[in-house]
N, C-alpha and C positions, 0 to 999 in steps of 0.2 A: 242202732246205726243207723244214720241219715242219709239219704242221696237229693241232693238240691237240683230239680228238673229244670234247665234254664233253654231259652235260645232269642233268637230273633221271630218276629210275628212274622204266619204263615208257613213255619218250618215241618208242621207236621208232631209240633211237640206234644200236645196236648193227645193226639191220636197214640203217642207210643207212650202217654203216660195209663193210658186205659189199659195198653195191652200189657203194661206192665206188673199194673196191681190189678188188672181183670173190674175195671171204675169204668164208668156209662157217663161220665162227664161231657157234655156236650161240646164241642169243641168254638159254637158262636158263641156260646160264652164269654168268647176274652176279647170279641171283636170292639168292645168301647177302649180296651187298652187299659183298665184299670187294675190295681196292684190286687188281683184276686187272687185266691190260695185254695188251693187241694189238695190234702193227702191221703194216702194209701200206703198199703202195704203190699213187698214184693217179695214172693218165695224163690230160691234160688233153687232152680232144679239140680240134682243129684245123683246120677244111678246109680251109686253107692248105696245112697240111702233105700231108693227102688228095689235094691238085690236083696237089702236087710232085713227089708218088710215081706219080702217073698218067702225069705227064710224063715222069719219068726213069726209069721202073722199077727199083726198085735191089731190091738181094739183102733189104735189111731198112728199115721204116721206125718211127722212133722217136719218139714223141712225150715231149714236157715231162712231167714228172714232179714230185711230192712226197709225202715221206711219211706218212701217216695214222697217229696212235697215239692208240688207242679206251680212254678210262678208264672203269672200273666208274662208273655212276649214282651221282652224288652226293647223299643227301636232304637235306636242312633239317639244317643244325647237326651235319652230318657231315661234315669236310675231313681227315680224314686221306689219303685216296690223293691230294688235290691236293699233298701230300709228295714225289708221285714224280718221281725227278728225271727221268725219259723226258718225262713230260709238262709239267714248268716248264719244257723246256729247247724246248719249242714256239714255233715263230716266231709264231704266230696261232693261234686258239681259234675251233672250229667247234659250238656251240652250238644242239642237236635240241632244238626246242621241241614238246612237244603241241601240238596244236591238230583233236585228235579226240574222240571222248567214248571215255572206257574206264569198263568195266564196274565197277571200284573207286574210282577216283580223278572219276567223272563228269564234264561237262561241261569243256573245255577253259577257260585261261584266260591264256593266252599271257601278256599283261601281266605278269601277278601270277610267273610262274615265271620272268620273264627277270631280273624285282625278285630273285626270291628264288636264283637262281643269280649275280648280279651282287651280290651282298650275301658270299656264300657265297667270293666270289672276296677281296672288300673284307677279309673278315674273315680271309681267309689271308694276305693281304698285311701287314696290321695286326700279329699274331702274330709275320711277321718281322723289321718294324720295332722293335717295342717291344724284342726280345729284342737285336738288334743296340744299338739304343739303349742299355739295360742294359748292356750290354759298352764300348761305349764311354764313358759316362761314368764307369765304375770306372776303366777306361785313361786317361782324359784326370788324372784324380784324381791316378796315381802319377806321369805324366809327359805335361807337356800339349805334345802334336804337331801344326802345325797342318793335317796332310793328313787328320788326325780329329776336328779341330775345322770342316772344311770338311763335311766328311760327316757330322757329327752336326746340323750346321744343315741339309744336306738334306732328313735323313730327318726332321727333325721339321718342315717342312713338307710332306713326305710325308703323314706323321704327322696333321697336323693336317685336311688334303685328305682321309685315310680315315676319319677319326672324324667328318668332315661326309658322311659316304658317296657320296664323290668316288669314281670308278675316277681308276685315277694315270693311263690313257692319254687326261685329261681333262687333267693337269697339264702346265703348260709347263716344259719343265728347256732350259739351254744344252744346248749340243753334249758339253759338259767335266761339266754335273753328271750328263746320262746316262750317260757314261760311266763315272763317279763307282757309279752304282749298278745298272748293267748287269749286275752279278755274280749280283747277288738274284734274279734273272728272274723279277720281278715279274708274278703272273698278270692282274692289272685293268689290268697296262700295256697286255699286249698287245691289237692288232687284234683284235676280234671276229665274226662271222658270225652273226647271231640266223637260224637255218632253220626256219620253222615246218613241223611235219609233220602236212599234213593227211591229212583222210579222203577216201576215194577219190571221194566223193558234191561234192567241196567244192572241186574242182580249178578249177571256173569262179572260183571266189573268187581263185584266187591270183595274179591282179594287183593286187587289192585289199585282199590282208590288212593292210596297214599302216592302212590307212585303218578295216577293217572291225575289228580288234581295238585300235585306237587306240593306236599304235605310232610315231605321227609325233613326236614329242620324241626316243623310243630313237633311232629310225632318222636324227636330226641330230645325233646325239651323233658325235663325233671320233673318227675310227677305226673306225666301227661302221658294217654293214650288216647290213638284214634281209633274206629270203630266204623261199624257201616250195621243197617237195617233196613229193608224196605217193607214201612208202617201197613201200608196199601194192602201187601201181598202176606203180610202176618195179620192183618181182620180175617184175612180170610182164612190162613191156615189156621188161626184161636177157633173159627166156628167149626171144623173139622175135628173129627176123633180116629183113634186104631190105626187101622189099614187102609182108610181113605187119608188121613192124612198122611200119614205115609207115603203112600202112592203119588200124591200132590206134592210133597216134597224131593220123591225123587224124581219126577217129570219138571222139576225147576232144577235139580242138580244139586241139593243140599241135603247134607243127613241129617240134620234137624233142625227146628223152628230156628231165626237168626234170634230171634228175641230170647234164647235160652243164653247165645256168646254175649248180648248186652249185660246179661244179669251177673253173667259168671265174669265179664269184662269189669264191672263196678263192684264187684265182689274183693277182684283182684287188685284194685285200683285203691280198694281200702285196704292192702294189706291183710288180710282174714282168711282164715282157714277152718278148717271144719274138722269137730269130733263127734262122735258119735254116740249115744247111749240107747239100752236095750232094756226094754223089761217087757211084758205079759201086757200092759196096757198102751203102752207104745214105744214107738223106737223111733229116735228124735235126732237130728242135726243142728248142732249147735254154736253158732259163729265168733269166734274169738282171734285176736288176734296174733299175728304169727310171733313167738316168741314168749306165748304166755306160758306160766310156770301152773303147775298142776290147782297149788291150790287156788291160783284166779280161775281155772277152768271150775273147780269144782262151785266156787262161790258163782258162777254164771249160771247154772244150774237152781241152787239155792244155797241162801247164805249158811244154814244151819253146817251146810257141809262142808264148808269153809273152817266155820267157825270152830266144828269139832274134827276137825279132817285128821285121819289117821295113814292111811295110805289109797292109791290110786292102784286098782287093777287097772293093766291095760293091755291090749292085745292090738295089733296089726288088723284092719280091714281083711286083705287078700289071705293071713293065715288063718280068719274067723271063715273066709267062702272055701277055703280050702278042706276044711271039715267040715262042710255042711252047718255051720251054726253050734257045732258038739264045744261047749266050754268045757265038759271031762277030758275030749280028745285034745282040744290045745293044752290042757293042763299037764297033760300026760307027754307029750312034744315037748311042755319045757315050753311053752309061746306066751305064756298068762304071767304076764312081771306086777311085780309088787314095785311101785317107786313111788316114792317121799314128794313132800311137799315142793322141791325148789327143782322138777322133776319140770321140761319144756315138752309140752303137747305136739304131737306131731300130726300133719292133715292125715285124716284120712282113720287114726286110732279111736278106738273103741273102748271107753272109760268106764269103771262101776269105780266110785269112790266110799270107802268104810271112813265112818265117820260115828262120832257118840258125844253129843250135847248134854254134858252133867245138869241134873234136873238142882 
């Protein structure tokens, strides 16, 4: 899974990229406004995985993760960078919104910036639709093909929505229609998290950003979330560890680093859940779309497991913790189940896949 990090210039986007991925990209490198990309991997914090690791003490603990692609700031009216293939292939967008006063840009206006960014996404998609419609019209005049006629009808409907300034994530498409236009990787169709980057003095307002900045209507949009972070404070938090970090967070009135919530919001935005595998060498969280069958979950771990799938041994995280990690005790309680390939894996379940690949 891939998250595309986007924002207007000077929103603190690259600072957030560094926090998410543990990178050290210099923010000044984007001052020239070039369509420069950086990529990194963000680990999704999960206290359940931490607890399992403490119980089983594996050699390695691996968190669920996703790729983050950081695009140079998109100034109003400048959309060239949006055509970058790596960015268009993102599964969702994380929009960093300035919510702090800047010496040059002045007081923040998150609602305006969100509308401006959404407008750029809509216009970028409209350009793609119009170019394709021109080619389709010429092709259909030469030789009428039903597949192209159907595509033309879909694109005309999408064009009407875009011209009405509606992002494509708000348009209802049948599974067949969605499949027909998937290759266009429309930006305004992707789920989006608008993450307000607060001034360090405004952390107390974090839970009220939607009300404070009049973002209720935006937050109610389909496949849209509104969150917050203070990149300045999170940079300080990231430099601390253990009790020192906890004390600093307590002084701020935070239970955990806000960056953890941003990662969790991205995870939810992508419609992902986690299941766990446990072994002597590794305890690991695996990200899968909600509603995934056991067969596909096995394939996530290794293709051989799916190819030779027999059964999935499944138990809940809570049950396993209650018996302090004892699988024999789980079995004696009837809490270790055998499930078939069509079983829908639930969030937090521990899975062991039985398989046999014939030689």
